[in-house]
TORGUVO-970360 format. One record per residue: x, y, z of N, C-alpha, C in turn; residue number from 1. Coordinates in steps of 0.05 Angstrom, whole numbers, plus 5000, padded with zeros to 4 digits. Atoms other than C-alpha are relative to their C-alpha. Layout:
REM residues N
> nx|ny|nz|cax|cay|caz|cx|cy|cz|num
> X|Y|Z|X|Y|Z|X|Y|Z|NUM $
...
This chain:
REM residues 121
> nx|ny|nz|cax|cay|caz|cx|cy|cz|num
> 4969|4988|4992|1584|6694|7969|5011|5026|4997|1 $
> 4989|4971|4997|1625|6758|7982|5013|4997|4981|2 $
> 4981|4998|5004|1665|6781|7944|5024|5020|5006|3 $
> 4974|4977|4982|1742|6802|7959|5006|5012|4982|4 $
> 4985|4979|5015|1778|6854|7932|5020|4992|4988|5 $
> 4972|5000|4992|1844|6850|7918|5003|5015|4961|6 $
> 4982|4980|5020|1896|6883|7867|5032|4992|4998|7 $
> 4972|5016|4997|1965|6864|7843|5023|5023|5001|8 $
> 4981|4995|4977|2023|6886|7858|5010|5029|4983|9 $
> 4996|4971|5019|2034|6941|7802|4973|5033|5017|10 $
> 5021|4989|4986|1971|6967|7831|5007|5014|5031|11 $
> 5000|4993|4963|1991|6969|7911|5034|5016|4992|12 $
> 4984|4991|5002|2061|7001|7888|4993|5024|4986|13 $
> 5004|4969|5004|2027|7063|7846|4979|5015|5024|14 $
> 5023|4986|4975|1972|7071|7904|5030|5010|5020|15 $
> 4977|4999|4972|2046|7073|7954|5018|5021|4987|16 $
> 4975|4978|5026|2084|7110|7900|4979|5037|4998|17 $
> 5019|4975|5012|2028|7174|7892|5009|5015|5013|18 $
> 4992|4973|4991|2051|7241|7896|4987|5010|5018|19 $
> 5019|4986|4976|2028|7290|7951|4995|5032|4971|20 $
> 5005|4970|5014|1991|7349|7912|5001|5026|5015|21 $
> 5000|4974|4987|2008|7420|7926|4984|5021|4991|22 $
> 5022|4987|4987|1946|7446|7919|4997|5014|5020|23 $
> 5001|4989|4973|1931|7500|7964|5028|5004|5017|24 $
> 4972|4992|4992|2005|7519|7967|4993|5016|5023|25 $
> 5014|4974|4999|1982|7586|7966|4981|5009|4987|26 $
> 5023|5001|5020|1912|7597|7942|4993|5025|4996|27 $
> 5001|4973|5007|1924|7677|7939|5014|5001|4972|28 $
> 4980|5000|5028|1983|7666|7883|5000|4973|4990|29 $
> 5007|5035|5022|1956|7588|7861|4983|5004|5013|30 $
> 5023|5007|5005|1881|7601|7861|4984|4963|4988|31 $
> 5000|5035|5012|1883|7527|7826|5016|4981|5004|32 $
> 4971|5018|4995|1949|7508|7837|5021|5004|5014|33 $
> 4989|5019|5022|1999|7490|7829|4987|4972|4993|34 $
> 5007|5021|5010|1983|7438|7790|5016|4979|4992|35 $
> 4972|5009|5004|2037|7374|7767|5013|5008|4977|36 $
> 4999|4983|5016|2071|7395|7715|5016|5033|4996|37 $
> 4991|4975|4984|2073|7473|7737|5029|5002|5006|38 $
> 4971|4983|4989|2145|7513|7738|4985|5026|5022|39 $
> 5004|4976|4986|2143|7564|7785|5020|5020|4995|40 $
> 4984|4992|4993|2190|7619|7778|4996|5014|5013|41 $
> 5021|4972|4984|2199|7670|7824|5026|5023|4999|42 $
> 4980|4987|5006|2247|7726|7809|5000|5038|5010|43 $
> 4993|4985|4984|2262|7796|7841|5022|5022|5004|44 $
> 4976|4989|4986|2305|7850|7859|5014|4992|5019|45 $
> 4997|5012|4968|2346|7841|7925|4992|5005|5019|46 $
> 5013|4985|4970|2316|7844|7986|4977|4998|4995|47 $
> 5022|5001|5001|2255|7843|7963|4977|4978|5013|48 $
> 5003|5033|4986|2239|7768|8001|4983|4972|4980|49 $
> 4996|5032|5011|2253|7716|7950|5001|4982|5003|50 $
> 4996|5025|4988|2283|7667|7990|4983|4993|5026|51 $
> 5011|5008|4985|2234|7679|8046|4973|4986|4986|52 $
> 5019|5016|5010|2178|7660|8002|4997|4976|4981|53 $
> 4996|5026|4998|2203|7596|7979|5009|4985|5020|54 $
> 4999|5008|4967|2217|7588|8057|4972|4989|5001|55 $
> 5021|5002|4990|2150|7590|8063|4982|4977|4983|56 $
> 5020|5024|5010|2114|7548|8012|5029|4974|5004|57 $
> 4975|5014|5000|2189|7497|8022|4981|4984|5032|58 $
> 5011|5010|4966|2153|7498|8103|4980|4977|4989|59 $
> 5034|5011|4985|2078|7494|8086|4996|4972|4974|60 $
> 4997|5039|5025|2098|7425|8027|5016|4980|5020|61 $
> 4973|5023|4982|2151|7391|8080|4983|4990|5027|62 $
> 5011|5010|4978|2099|7398|8145|4975|4980|4999|63 $
> 5017|5014|4994|2047|7349|8162|4972|5016|5006|64 $
> 5022|4984|4992|1970|7368|8152|4998|4999|5022|65 $
> 5006|5009|4977|1960|7336|8223|5020|4989|5013|66 $
> 4990|5030|4983|2001|7319|8285|4994|5005|5023|67 $
> 5008|5006|4977|1981|7288|8348|4971|5020|4999|68 $
> 5023|4979|4995|1910|7327|8332|5003|5021|4992|69 $
> 4999|4981|5002|1935|7382|8321|5000|5009|4969|70 $
> 4995|4985|5022|1927|7425|8257|5010|5013|4990|71 $
> 4977|4986|5006|1988|7446|8225|4999|5013|4968|72 $
> 4997|4988|5032|1967|7461|8153|5012|4994|4978|73 $
> 4975|5012|5015|2023|7423|8124|4995|4981|4968|74 $
> 5009|5022|5017|2013|7385|8057|5011|4982|5002|75 $
> 4984|5029|5002|2058|7323|8080|5012|5005|4979|76 $
> 4983|5010|5025|2101|7330|8015|5026|4992|5005|77 $
> 4953|4982|4997|2180|7320|7995|5002|5012|4991|78 $
> 4986|4982|5005|2220|7363|7976|5030|4993|4990|79 $
> 4970|4997|5023|2284|7370|7930|5008|5033|4993|80 $
> 4985|4974|4999|2330|7432|7936|5014|5005|4991|81 $
> 4983|5002|5017|2370|7448|7892|5023|5023|5006|82 $
> 4997|4969|5001|2408|7504|7925|5040|5003|4983|83 $
> 4969|5004|5011|2474|7523|7875|5018|5025|5015|84 $
> 4981|4982|4989|2506|7586|7918|4984|5011|5026|85 $
> 4993|5013|4964|2487|7566|7986|4974|5020|5007|86 $
> 5019|4968|4990|2423|7629|7992|4976|4989|5014|87 $
> 5032|4991|4982|2368|7589|8029|5018|4993|5028|88 $
> 5009|5008|4965|2382|7579|8110|4985|4981|4999|89 $
> 5010|5023|4983|2372|7514|8130|4982|5001|5023|90 $
> 5013|5000|4972|2368|7537|8206|4966|5021|4985|91 $
> 5013|4985|5007|2324|7593|8180|4967|4980|4999|92 $
> 5018|5013|5003|2271|7550|8153|4995|4979|5018|93 $
> 5007|5009|4977|2270|7510|8217|4986|5015|5014|94 $
> 5022|4984|4975|2253|7562|8254|4977|5008|4984|95 $
> 5010|4997|5005|2208|7570|8212|4967|4987|4996|96 $
> 5018|5026|5008|2170|7509|8201|4997|4996|5045|97 $
> 5028|5014|4964|2159|7503|8296|5005|5043|5001|98 $
> 5021|4972|4999|2138|7585|8285|4975|4978|4999|99 $
> 5050|5012|5015|2075|7559|8244|5007|4966|5030|100 $
> 5012|5027|4988|2079|7489|8289|4988|5018|5032|101 $
> 5006|4990|4977|2078|7524|8344|4974|5020|5014|102 $
> 5002|4992|5006|2042|7580|8323|4958|4982|5002|103 $
> 5032|5016|5001|1981|7522|8306|5002|4983|5023|104 $
> 5011|5005|4975|1985|7495|8370|4987|5007|5030|105 $
> 5011|4984|4984|1968|7551|8409|4972|5008|4991|106 $
> 5023|4981|5015|1910|7573|8359|4973|4969|5010|107 $
> 5018|5024|4995|1884|7497|8359|5002|4986|5037|108 $
> 4999|4993|4966|1893|7488|8445|4991|5004|5021|109 $
> 4986|4978|4973|1902|7546|8483|5013|5005|5003|110 $
> 4979|4989|4981|1963|7534|8508|5020|4994|4981|111 $
> 4971|5004|5018|2029|7537|8483|5021|4986|5022|112 $
> 4981|5001|4990|2094|7512|8500|5030|5014|4979|113 $
> 4981|4989|5009|2168|7529|8487|5016|4981|4994|114 $
> 4977|5019|5010|2226|7496|8443|5023|5017|4999|115 $
> 4979|4991|4992|2290|7520|8461|5023|4998|4985|116 $
> 4969|5002|5014|2357|7520|8410|5017|5004|5002|117 $
> 4983|4979|5003|2421|7541|8417|5012|4994|4977|118 $
> 4979|5006|5023|2455|7549|8349|5026|5011|4999|119 $
> 4970|4982|4999|2528|7566|8347|5003|4992|4965|120 $
> 5000|5006|5036|2545|7578|8261|5020|5011|4990|121 $
């Protein structure tokens, strides 16, 4: 008689609620991480690129690994951003993500396409 594999409701919920790893967020800055529980502090003088670095991390974390067969290189994670001084432009984050998608699409397929948005700020 064949064995039937089963799991409890708790095991099912644990499997569905597993967190996405942030390994390979940036292999140069974090060769073996970041790992769960790590705290990343970004500091520096004004205009050195702290916000841009954070946006690169956010874009990579949010984008899926693949979409429609195209490798995007993202991590497919969820992100909570608490911006107490409005220093992060969501519009710039979206543009960075679009640029990543377009360049990935061009590299994978050899063809391109254009996304045009008119933003009124």
